[in-house]
C-alpha positions, -999 to 999 in steps of 0.1 A, spaced: 600 458 -69 628 479 -62 650 460 -85 627 470 -116 621 501 -104 659 507 -109 661 497 -141 629 518 -151 637 552 -132 604 567 -142 620 600 -127 650 601 -150 659 639 -154 639 652 -128 652 675 -98 635 671 -66 637 692 -31 629 670 -3 626 686 34 630 666 64 656 647 43 680 642 67 665 613 89 640 588 91 611 587 64 626 618 44 662 602 44 647 570 25 622 589 4 657 607 -10 673 577 -15 641 559 -34 643 593 -55 676 589 -63 667 551 -76 643 563 -98 666 586 -113 661 622 -95 686 648 -88 679 655 -53 685 690 -29 676 676 8 670 704 31 667 694 66 672 720 99 699 693 111 727 698 84 750 668 96 722 644 88 714 658 57 755 656 48 751 621 64 724 610 36 740 629 8 777 616 9 767 581 -3 746 589 -30 749 603 -64 735 637 -78 726 645 -41 735 677 -24 725 688 11 718 721 28 699 736 66 667 748 60 643 758 85 610 757 73 593 783 95 618 808 79 606 819 44 638 834 34 653 797 41 628 784 16 638 808 -11 674 798 -7 662 761 -9 642 766 -43 672 785 -56 700 761 -44 681 735 -65 681 760 -96 718 770 -94 727 730 -87 708 712 -116 691 743 -132 656 731 -126 628 721 -99 604 693 -110 593 680 -78 593 692 -42 588 664 -14 571 682 17 582 661 46 595 679 75 570 679 101 571 678 143 548 659 169 539 669 202 515 648 221 500 661 251 464 667 262 449 701 259 453 718 291 487 704 290 499 721 260 516 756 260 507 779 233 539 780 220 541 747 219 507 743 198 518 766 175 551 753 171 537 723 157 514 743 133 544 765 124 564 737 111 536 713 100 514 736 81 528 772 76 562 752 64 541 737 36 530 772 29 565 785 28 579 756 7 552 758 -21 556 796 -21 592 793 -30 595 768 -56 557 778 -75 571 807 -92 600 782 -105 574 758 -113 553 787 -129 583 799 -152 588 760 -166 552 754 -173 550 723 -153 556 708 -116 543 684 -91 542 691 -51 540 656 -29 532 668 8 537 637 34 510 643 56 490 616 81 459 598 88 458 622 111 446 649 83 416 626 78 405 617 118 408 639 148 436 620 174 429 624 210 456 643 230 471 648 194 451 681 188 478 706 173 494 676 148 459 668 135 447 705 134 482 709 113 476 681 91 439 690 83 452 722 74 478 705 49 450 689 28 428 723 26 461 735 15 470 706 -8 434 711 -26 435 742 -24 467 751 -43 458 719 -68 426 741 -80 449 773 -83 475 757 -100 459 728 -122 453 747 -154 492 757 -151 504 719 -152 512 720 -118 500 689 -95 496 690 -61 491 660 -39 488 647 -4 502 614 8 485 603 44 502 571 58 493 551 86 515 548 119 556 538 109 553 519 140 591 505 137 607 543 127 630 562 151 600 588 155 576 559 171 607 539 190 629 569 202 598 593 211 560 582 203 561 550 223 569 574 252 550 595 246 515 579 241 526 555 270 529 584 294 495 606 284 475 573 281 485 556 315 500 523 297 527 506 288 550 511 256 544 478 244 506 483 250 509 512 228 526 491 202 495 466 203 469 491 205 477 507 171 483 473 154 449 461 163 435 494 148 450 482 112 429 457 95 460 446 79 480 440 112 509 455 103 530 492 107 531 511 76 570 512 61 591 537 43 584 513 11 547 515 15 550 553 11 581 557 -12 559 533 -38 529 559 -36 555 591 -36 567 578 -66 535 571 -85 527 606 -80 558 620 -90 557 604 -119 536 607 -152 517 578 -144 493 600 -121 490 628 -146 452 629 -140 457 631 -104 456 668 -84 445 679 -50 441 642 -39 452 631 -4 458 593 -8 458 569 19 487 544 27 470 530 61 461 491 57 427 497 55 426 514 87 415 551 71 391 550 41 381 582 29 
């Protein structure tokens, strides 16, 4: 499939901004956008990571952006215009996850998750929509989660932020549908081999569930009818579909990519 996508280049001529594009899933999404012919602005709070991703890719620029600061999101949108002359696609990928029982969460930790994942989404959308309105076209794809569809024990901040993200997607989609701007969310399952899981979540979940990291992995595998974790390619395939004209009659949707784990 990757070979055919390079031949086809469904996003040729498009300019995209990817938040959280300096590492993990975000970096994989950037690479796939470039394969599909897009020019990309990588926006990440870690500038070194963003530069590392950008250095080997054509028509890609990197910048430091904290999505909790609206003025930085405005500069992000302007960077796309100054560098490439237009802005067709916003991929909202920047997110954080802190998992604790409710009585162990500090208010500051809980608020931080919501600020990055939900307010950050709003800031990015608010920054790009005026440009898209002026262009007469645009597309926003939020990388959400299966936790945006179903509550998550000892993970209340993340689930609340992701539920809110789907509400924001639907609201923006209704507001912008007649302006030729589409807004959709993509809800991946657990990416069990990703750096987020390997370097952080296995340890967090083992601690708050009282089991080993190996047992955590098996527990989450057992919840998936297809019996494997979600991969970067699984997410990128659907992102490209939502970004392309092939999905031109779709807006306000929250698409599951969960191996059958979530079906509504």
